DSSP file (Angstrom, degrees, kcal/mol; ACC not computed):
  #  RESIDUE AA STRUCTURE BP1 BP2  ACC     N-H-->O    O-->H-N    N-H-->O    O-->H-N    TCO  KAPPA ALPHA  PHI   PSI    X-CA   Y-CA   Z-CA
    1    1 A M     >        0   0    0      0, 0.0     4,-2.0     0, 0.0     5,-0.2   0.000 360.0 360.0 360.0 -37.8   11.9  -39.9   28.9
    2    2 A S  H  >  +     0   0    0      1,-0.2     4,-2.3     2,-0.2     5,-0.2   0.880 360.0  52.4 -61.6 -36.5    9.1  -40.5   26.4
    3    3 A R  H  > S+     0   0    0      1,-0.2     4,-2.5     2,-0.2    -1,-0.2   0.901 107.0  52.2 -65.3 -38.9    6.9  -42.0   29.1
    4    4 A A  H  > S+     0   0    0      2,-0.2     4,-1.9     1,-0.2    -1,-0.2   0.870 109.6  49.5 -65.0 -36.6    7.4  -39.0   31.3
    5    5 A L  H  X S+     0   0    0     -4,-2.0     4,-2.0     2,-0.2    -2,-0.2   0.908 110.3  50.2 -68.4 -41.5    6.4  -36.7   28.4
    6    6 A V  H  X S+     0   0    0     -4,-2.3     4,-2.4     1,-0.2    -2,-0.2   0.915 109.9  50.9 -60.7 -42.5    3.3  -38.7   27.8
    7    7 A E  H  X S+     0   0    0     -4,-2.5     4,-2.5     1,-0.2    -1,-0.2   0.878 107.4  53.3 -63.4 -37.3    2.4  -38.5   31.5
    8    8 A A  H  X S+     0   0    0     -4,-1.9     4,-1.3     2,-0.2    -1,-0.2   0.900 109.8  48.3 -63.7 -40.0    2.9  -34.7   31.4
    9    9 A L  H  <>S+     0   0    0     -4,-2.0     5,-2.7     2,-0.2    -2,-0.2   0.893 110.7  51.0 -67.3 -39.4    0.4  -34.5   28.5
   10   10 A E  H ><5S+     0   0    0     -4,-2.4     3,-1.6     1,-0.2    -2,-0.2   0.920 107.9  52.8 -60.6 -43.6   -2.1  -36.8   30.3
   11   11 A A  H 3<5S+     0   0    0     -4,-2.5    -1,-0.2     1,-0.3    -2,-0.2   0.818 109.5  48.5 -64.5 -29.4   -1.9  -34.6   33.4
   12   12 A K  T 3<5S-     0   0    0     -4,-1.3    -1,-0.3    -5,-0.2    -2,-0.2   0.329 119.6-111.8 -93.0   6.6   -2.6  -31.5   31.2
   13   13 A K  T < 5 +     0   0    0     -3,-1.6    -3,-0.2     1,-0.2    -2,-0.1   0.816  50.3 174.7  70.0  34.7   -5.6  -33.3   29.6
   14   14 A A      < -     0   0    0     -5,-2.7     2,-0.3    -6,-0.1     3,-0.3  -0.370  25.1-127.9 -63.6 153.0   -4.3  -33.7   26.1
   15   15 A E  E    S+A   36   0A   0     21,-2.9    21,-2.2     1,-0.2    94,-0.1  -0.779  73.1   3.8-107.0 150.9   -6.5  -35.7   23.8
   16   16 A D  E    S-     0   0A   0     -2,-0.3     2,-0.4    93,-0.2    93,-0.2   0.900  76.3-167.4  46.6  62.4   -5.6  -38.8   21.6
   17   17 A I  E     - B   0 108A   0     91,-2.5    91,-2.9    -3,-0.3     2,-0.4  -0.646   5.4-172.2 -83.2 131.5   -2.0  -39.1   22.7
   18   18 A V  E     -AB  34 107A   0     16,-2.7    16,-2.6    -2,-0.4     2,-0.6  -0.994  15.7-159.5-127.7 130.2    0.1  -41.4   20.6
   19   19 A L  E     -AB  33 106A   0     87,-2.7    86,-2.6    -2,-0.4    87,-1.4  -0.955  21.0-169.2-105.5 116.4    3.7  -42.5   21.3
   20   20 A L  E     -AB  32 104A   0     12,-3.2    12,-2.4    -2,-0.6     2,-0.8  -0.935  18.4-144.1-116.8 122.7    5.1  -43.7   17.9
   21   21 A D  E     +AB  31 103A   0     82,-3.3    82,-2.0    -2,-0.5    10,-0.2  -0.766  24.7 170.0 -84.5 111.4    8.4  -45.6   17.6
   22   22 A V    >>  +     0   0    0      8,-2.4     3,-2.0    -2,-0.8     4,-1.8   0.209  24.4 136.7-110.6  14.8   10.0  -44.3   14.3
   23   23 A R  B 34 S+f   26   0B   0      7,-0.8    80,-0.1     1,-0.3     4,-0.1  -0.401  75.9  23.0 -58.4 136.1   13.4  -45.9   14.8
   24   24 A G  T 34 S+     0   0    0      2,-0.5    -1,-0.3    -2,-0.1     3,-0.1   0.102 123.4  57.6  91.1 -23.2   14.4  -47.4   11.4
   25   25 A Q  T <4 S+     0   0    0     -3,-2.0     2,-0.4     1,-0.2    -2,-0.2   0.594 105.1  48.0-107.5 -18.7   12.0  -45.0    9.5
   26   26 A C  B  <  -f   23   0B   0     -4,-1.8    -2,-0.5     3,-0.2    -1,-0.2  -0.980  55.4-164.2-132.2 133.4   13.4  -41.7   10.7
   27   27 A M  S    S+     0   0    0     -2,-0.4    -1,-0.1     1,-0.1     3,-0.1   0.665  89.1  48.6 -88.8 -18.3   17.0  -40.5   10.8
   28   28 A F  S    S+     0   0    0      1,-0.1     2,-0.3     2,-0.0    -1,-0.1   0.492 115.0  22.9-106.6  -3.5   16.5  -37.5   13.1
   29   29 A A        -     0   0    0     -7,-0.2    -3,-0.2     1,-0.1    50,-0.2  -0.988  48.3-151.2-156.7 157.8   14.4  -39.0   16.0
   30   30 A D  S    S+     0   0    0     49,-2.7    -8,-2.4    -2,-0.3    -7,-0.8   0.752  85.1  24.2 -97.1 -35.4   13.6  -42.3   17.7
   31   31 A Y  E     -Ac  21  80A   0     48,-2.4    50,-2.4   -10,-0.2     2,-0.4  -0.976  56.5-159.0-136.3 145.8   10.1  -41.4   18.9
   32   32 A F  E     -Ac  20  81A   0    -12,-2.4   -12,-3.2    -2,-0.4     2,-0.5  -0.971   8.1-161.9-114.3 138.1    7.3  -39.0   18.1
   33   33 A I  E     -Ac  19  82A   0     48,-2.5    50,-3.6    -2,-0.4     2,-0.4  -0.992  11.2-169.7-115.7 127.8    4.6  -38.1   20.6
   34   34 A I  E     +Ac  18  83A   0    -16,-2.6   -16,-2.7    -2,-0.5     2,-0.3  -0.960  12.1 163.3-121.8 133.5    1.5  -36.7   19.1
   35   35 A G  E     - c   0  84A   0     48,-2.4    50,-2.7    -2,-0.4     2,-0.4  -0.968  26.6-130.6-146.5 161.1   -1.3  -35.1   21.1
   36   36 A T  E     -Ac  15  85A   0    -21,-2.2   -21,-2.9    -2,-0.3     2,-0.4  -0.935  10.9-166.2-119.8 138.4   -4.2  -32.8   20.6
   37   37 A G        -     0   0    0     48,-2.8   -23,-0.1    -2,-0.4     6,-0.1  -0.965  16.2-145.6-119.0 139.8   -5.3  -29.7   22.4
   38   38 A T  S    S+     0   0    0     -2,-0.4     2,-0.3    48,-0.2    48,-0.1   0.485  78.0  24.4 -88.2  -1.6   -8.7  -28.2   22.0
   39   39 A S  S  > S-     0   0    0      1,-0.1     4,-2.4    47,-0.0     5,-0.2  -0.977  80.3-107.7-152.6 163.4   -7.8  -24.5   22.3
   40   40 A D  H  > S+     0   0    0     -2,-0.3     4,-2.2     1,-0.2     5,-0.2   0.923 121.1  51.8 -58.2 -44.2   -4.9  -22.2   21.8
   41   41 A R  H  > S+     0   0    0      1,-0.2     4,-2.0     2,-0.2    -1,-0.2   0.902 109.7  48.9 -60.5 -42.0   -4.6  -21.8   25.5
   42   42 A M  H  > S+     0   0    0      2,-0.2     4,-2.7     1,-0.2    -1,-0.2   0.908 108.2  53.7 -67.2 -41.4   -4.5  -25.6   26.0
   43   43 A L  H  X S+     0   0    0     -4,-2.4     4,-2.3     1,-0.2    -2,-0.2   0.908 109.0  49.6 -59.3 -41.9   -1.8  -26.0   23.3
   44   44 A G  H  X S+     0   0    0     -4,-2.2     4,-2.2     1,-0.2    -1,-0.2   0.904 111.6  48.4 -61.8 -42.3    0.4  -23.5   25.1
   45   45 A A  H  X S+     0   0    0     -4,-2.0     4,-2.4     2,-0.2    -2,-0.2   0.882 110.2  51.7 -66.6 -38.7   -0.2  -25.3   28.5
   46   46 A L  H  X S+     0   0    0     -4,-2.7     4,-2.3     2,-0.2     5,-0.2   0.931 110.4  48.4 -62.8 -45.6    0.6  -28.7   26.9
   47   47 A A  H  X S+     0   0    0     -4,-2.3     4,-2.1     1,-0.2    -2,-0.2   0.918 112.8  48.2 -61.4 -43.2    3.9  -27.3   25.4
   48   48 A E  H  X S+     0   0    0     -4,-2.2     4,-2.4     1,-0.2    -1,-0.2   0.902 109.9  53.6 -64.1 -40.6    4.9  -25.8   28.7
   49   49 A G  H  X S+     0   0    0     -4,-2.4     4,-2.2     1,-0.2    -2,-0.2   0.895 110.4  44.5 -61.8 -42.4    4.0  -29.1   30.5
   50   50 A V  H  X S+     0   0    0     -4,-2.3     4,-2.7     2,-0.2    -1,-0.2   0.867 111.6  53.7 -73.7 -33.9    6.3  -31.2   28.3
   51   51 A R  H  X S+     0   0    0     -4,-2.1     4,-2.1    -5,-0.2    -2,-0.2   0.933 112.0  45.4 -61.4 -44.3    9.1  -28.7   28.5
   52   52 A E  H  X S+     0   0    0     -4,-2.4     4,-2.1     2,-0.2    -2,-0.2   0.928 113.4  49.0 -63.9 -44.3    8.9  -28.8   32.3
   53   53 A A  H  X S+     0   0    0     -4,-2.2     4,-1.1     1,-0.2    -2,-0.2   0.898 111.5  49.7 -63.4 -40.5    8.8  -32.6   32.2
   54   54 A G  H  <>S+     0   0    0     -4,-2.7     5,-2.0     1,-0.2    -1,-0.2   0.876 109.9  51.0 -64.9 -38.2   11.8  -32.8   29.9
   55   55 A G  H ><5S+     0   0    0     -4,-2.1     3,-1.5     1,-0.2    -1,-0.2   0.863 105.8  55.4 -65.6 -36.9   13.7  -30.5   32.1
   56   56 A E  H 3<5S+     0   0    0     -4,-2.1    -1,-0.2     1,-0.3    -2,-0.2   0.793 101.7  58.3 -67.3 -26.5   12.9  -32.6   35.2
   57   57 A K  T 3<5S-     0   0    0     -4,-1.1    -1,-0.3    -3,-0.2    -2,-0.2   0.199 123.3-106.9 -89.1  18.1   14.4  -35.6   33.4
   58   58 A R  T < 5S+     0   0    0     -3,-1.5     2,-0.3     1,-0.3    -3,-0.2   0.703  82.2 122.3  67.2  23.5   17.7  -33.7   33.0
   59   59 A H  S   <S-     0   0    0     -5,-2.0    -1,-0.3     1,-0.1    -2,-0.1  -0.745  77.3 -82.5-104.0 160.2   17.3  -33.0   29.3
   60   60 A A        -     0   0    0     -2,-0.3    -1,-0.1     1,-0.2     3,-0.1  -0.269  51.4-101.3 -55.5 153.0   17.3  -29.6   27.9
   61   61 A G        -     0   0    0      1,-0.1    -6,-0.2    -6,-0.1    -7,-0.2   0.472  66.7 -99.9 -61.5  -0.3   13.9  -28.0   28.2
   62   62 A G        -     0   0    0     -8,-0.1     2,-0.4    13,-0.1    15,-0.2   0.499  29.2 -99.0  88.9 128.3   13.2  -28.8   24.5
   63   63 A R  E     -D   76   0A   0     13,-2.2    13,-3.1    -3,-0.1     2,-0.4  -0.682  42.7-148.1 -80.3 131.6   13.5  -26.5   21.6
   64   64 A T  E     -D   75   0A   0     -2,-0.4     2,-0.4    11,-0.2    11,-0.2  -0.843  17.7-178.1-110.8 136.6   10.1  -25.2   20.6
   65   65 A E  E     +D   74   0A   0      9,-2.7     9,-2.7    -2,-0.4     2,-0.0  -0.973  49.0  23.2-126.7 144.2    8.8  -24.3   17.2
   66   66 A G        -     0   0    0     -2,-0.4     7,-0.2     7,-0.2     3,-0.0  -0.084  70.0-105.8  92.3 168.0    5.4  -22.9   16.3
   67   67 A R    >>> -     0   0    0      5,-0.4     3,-1.5     1,-0.1     5,-0.9  -0.942  23.7-114.3-133.2 153.3    2.7  -21.1   18.2
   68   68 A P  G >45S+     0   0    0      0, 0.0     3,-1.3     0, 0.0   -25,-0.1   0.856 114.9  60.2 -55.5 -36.3   -0.7  -22.1   19.7
   69   69 A Q  G 345S+     0   0    0      1,-0.3   -29,-0.1     2,-0.1   -28,-0.0   0.749 100.1  56.5 -66.1 -22.4   -2.5  -19.8   17.3
   70   70 A G  G <45S-     0   0    0     -3,-1.5    -1,-0.3     2,-0.1    16,-0.1   0.592 109.0-124.0 -82.6 -12.4   -1.0  -21.7   14.3
   71   71 A G  T <<5S+     0   0    0     -3,-1.3    15,-2.2    -4,-0.6     2,-0.3   0.526  83.1  77.6  84.0   4.8   -2.4  -25.0   15.6
   72   72 A W  E   < + E   0  85A   0     -5,-0.9     2,-0.4    13,-0.2    -5,-0.4  -0.913  49.3 178.1-151.3 121.0    0.9  -26.9   15.7
   73   73 A I  E     - E   0  84A   0     11,-2.8    11,-3.2    -2,-0.3     2,-0.5  -0.985  10.9-161.4-120.1 133.3    3.6  -26.7   18.3
   74   74 A L  E     -DE  65  83A   0     -9,-2.7    -9,-2.7    -2,-0.4     2,-0.5  -0.964   3.2-167.9-115.9 129.3    6.7  -28.9   18.0
   75   75 A V  E     -DE  64  82A   0      7,-2.7     7,-2.9    -2,-0.5     2,-0.6  -0.974  12.6-156.8-118.7 116.2    8.9  -29.5   21.1
   76   76 A D  E     +DE  63  81A   0    -13,-3.1   -13,-2.2    -2,-0.5     5,-0.2  -0.839  25.6 166.8-104.8 114.0   12.2  -31.1   20.1
   77   77 A F        -     0   0    0      3,-2.8     2,-1.2    -2,-0.6     4,-0.2   0.133  56.0-111.9-104.8  17.5   14.2  -33.1   22.7
   78   78 A G  S    S+     0   0    0      1,-0.2    -1,-0.1     2,-0.2   -48,-0.1  -0.733 107.7  29.5  91.5 -93.9   16.5  -34.7   20.1
   79   79 A S  S    S+     0   0    0     -2,-1.2   -49,-2.7   -50,-0.2   -48,-2.4   0.683 125.2  50.3 -76.3 -16.7   15.6  -38.3   20.1
   80   80 A V  E     -c   31   0A   0    -50,-0.2    -3,-2.8   -51,-0.2     2,-0.5  -0.987  67.3-170.0-124.7 127.2   12.0  -37.6   21.1
   81   81 A I  E     -cE  32  76A   0    -50,-2.4   -48,-2.5    -2,-0.5     2,-0.5  -0.974   9.3-153.1-118.8 127.5    9.9  -35.0   19.2
   82   82 A V  E     -cE  33  75A   0     -7,-2.9    -7,-2.7    -2,-0.5     2,-0.5  -0.879   6.5-164.8-102.7 125.8    6.5  -33.9   20.6
   83   83 A H  E     -cE  34  74A   0    -50,-3.6   -48,-2.4    -2,-0.5     2,-0.5  -0.955   4.0-170.2-110.7 120.7    3.9  -32.7   18.1
   84   84 A L  E     -cE  35  73A   0    -11,-3.2   -11,-2.8    -2,-0.5     2,-0.3  -0.958  13.9-180.0-116.2 123.5    1.0  -30.8   19.6
   85   85 A F  E     -cE  36  72A   0    -50,-2.7   -48,-2.8    -2,-0.5   -13,-0.2  -0.839  33.2-123.3-123.4 153.6   -1.9  -30.1   17.3
   86   86 A S     >  -     0   0    0    -15,-2.2     4,-2.5    -2,-0.3     5,-0.2  -0.553  48.0-104.7 -74.5 160.6   -5.3  -28.4   17.2
   87   87 A P  H  > S+     0   0    0      0, 0.0     4,-2.0     0, 0.0     5,-0.2   0.903 121.3  49.4 -57.5 -40.6   -7.9  -31.0   16.0
   88   88 A E  H  > S+     0   0    0      1,-0.2     4,-2.2     2,-0.2     5,-0.1   0.934 112.5  45.8 -67.1 -45.1   -8.1  -29.4   12.5
   89   89 A R  H  > S+     0   0    0      2,-0.2     4,-2.8     1,-0.2     5,-0.3   0.869 110.2  54.4 -65.8 -36.4   -4.3  -29.3   12.1
   90   90 A R  H  X S+     0   0    0     -4,-2.5     4,-2.1     1,-0.2     5,-0.3   0.927 111.0  45.2 -64.2 -42.1   -3.9  -32.8   13.3
   91   91 A E  H  < S+     0   0    0     -4,-2.0    -2,-0.2    -5,-0.2    -1,-0.2   0.906 114.4  50.0 -65.1 -40.7   -6.3  -34.1   10.7
   92   92 A Y  H  < S+     0   0    0     -4,-2.2    -2,-0.2     1,-0.2    -1,-0.2   0.930 118.2  35.6 -63.6 -48.6   -4.7  -31.9    8.0
   93   93 A Y  H  < S-     0   0    0     -4,-2.8     5,-0.2    -5,-0.1    -1,-0.2   0.777  84.2-166.2 -83.2 -26.2   -1.1  -33.0    8.5
   94   94 A A    >X  +     0   0    0     -4,-2.1     4,-2.3    -5,-0.3     3,-0.7   0.866  12.2 175.7  45.1  55.0   -2.0  -36.7    9.5
   95   95 A L  H 3> S+     0   0    0     -5,-0.3     4,-2.9     1,-0.3    -1,-0.1   0.859  74.7  60.5 -59.3 -36.4    1.4  -37.6   10.9
   96   96 A E  H 34 S+     0   0    0      1,-0.2    -1,-0.3     2,-0.2     6,-0.2   0.874 109.3  43.4 -60.5 -35.0    0.2  -41.0   11.9
   97   97 A E  H X4 S+     0   0    0     -3,-0.7     3,-1.4     1,-0.2    -2,-0.2   0.897 112.8  51.8 -74.0 -42.2   -0.6  -41.8    8.3
   98   98 A L  H 3< S+     0   0    0     -4,-2.3     3,-0.2     1,-0.3    -2,-0.2   0.894 119.7  35.5 -61.7 -40.5    2.7  -40.2    7.1
   99   99 A W  T >< S+     0   0    0     -4,-2.9     3,-2.3    -5,-0.2    -1,-0.3  -0.166  77.5 138.0-103.6  36.5    4.7  -42.3    9.5
  100  100 A H  T <   +     0   0    0     -3,-1.4    -1,-0.2     1,-0.3     4,-0.1   0.682  63.3  65.1 -59.5 -21.0    2.5  -45.4    9.3
  101  101 A E  T 3  S+     0   0    0     -3,-0.2    -1,-0.3    -4,-0.1     2,-0.1   0.644  83.9  96.5 -78.5 -12.8    5.4  -47.7    9.2
  102  102 A G  S <  S-     0   0    0     -3,-2.3     2,-0.5    -6,-0.2   -80,-0.2  -0.383  82.9-111.6 -71.8 156.1    6.3  -46.7   12.8
  103  103 A K  E     -B   21   0A   0    -82,-2.0   -82,-3.3   -80,-0.1     2,-0.8  -0.773  19.7-129.9 -93.8 128.6    5.1  -48.8   15.7
  104  104 A V  E     +B   20   0A   0     -2,-0.5   -84,-0.2   -84,-0.2     3,-0.1  -0.697  28.7 177.0 -75.0 112.2    2.5  -47.4   18.0
  105  105 A V  E     +     0   0A   0    -86,-2.6     2,-0.3    -2,-0.8    -1,-0.2   0.825  66.4   1.9 -85.0 -37.4    3.9  -48.0   21.5
  106  106 A L  E     -B   19   0A   0    -87,-1.4   -87,-2.7     2,-0.0     2,-0.4  -0.991  56.1-170.2-154.2 140.6    1.1  -46.4   23.4
  107  107 A R  E     -B   18   0A   0     -2,-0.3     2,-0.5   -89,-0.2   -89,-0.2  -0.985   5.1-174.0-135.7 125.9   -2.2  -44.7   22.6
  108  108 A V  E      B   17   0A   0    -91,-2.9   -91,-2.5    -2,-0.4    -2,-0.0  -0.978 360.0 360.0-121.0 120.5   -4.2  -42.8   25.3
  109  109 A Q              0   0    0     -2,-0.5   -93,-0.2   -93,-0.2    -1,-0.1   0.447 360.0 360.0-112.2 360.0   -7.6  -41.6   24.2
């Protein structure tokens, strides 16, 4: 499922996509997918794209938290959590640094 979500982000032109394996470091998820959108409109489209892709893989459409105007949208599929950031919010929260013990499975720039 995580690959399908990454592909959905690629199709919507997300920037700097990272698939991070956090098994062993995180009790509430197996993978984080982190991506950047360059505008509020793009962040909304990215969130919609991953919800649709998750639904096609027979998972719930993903519970969504946050709004594009806030610069961070989280889409929770249970074992896979998608974090969509504006460039400024991604730099500020630095999830890759926070979860640095996780293994980078895939990076698309």
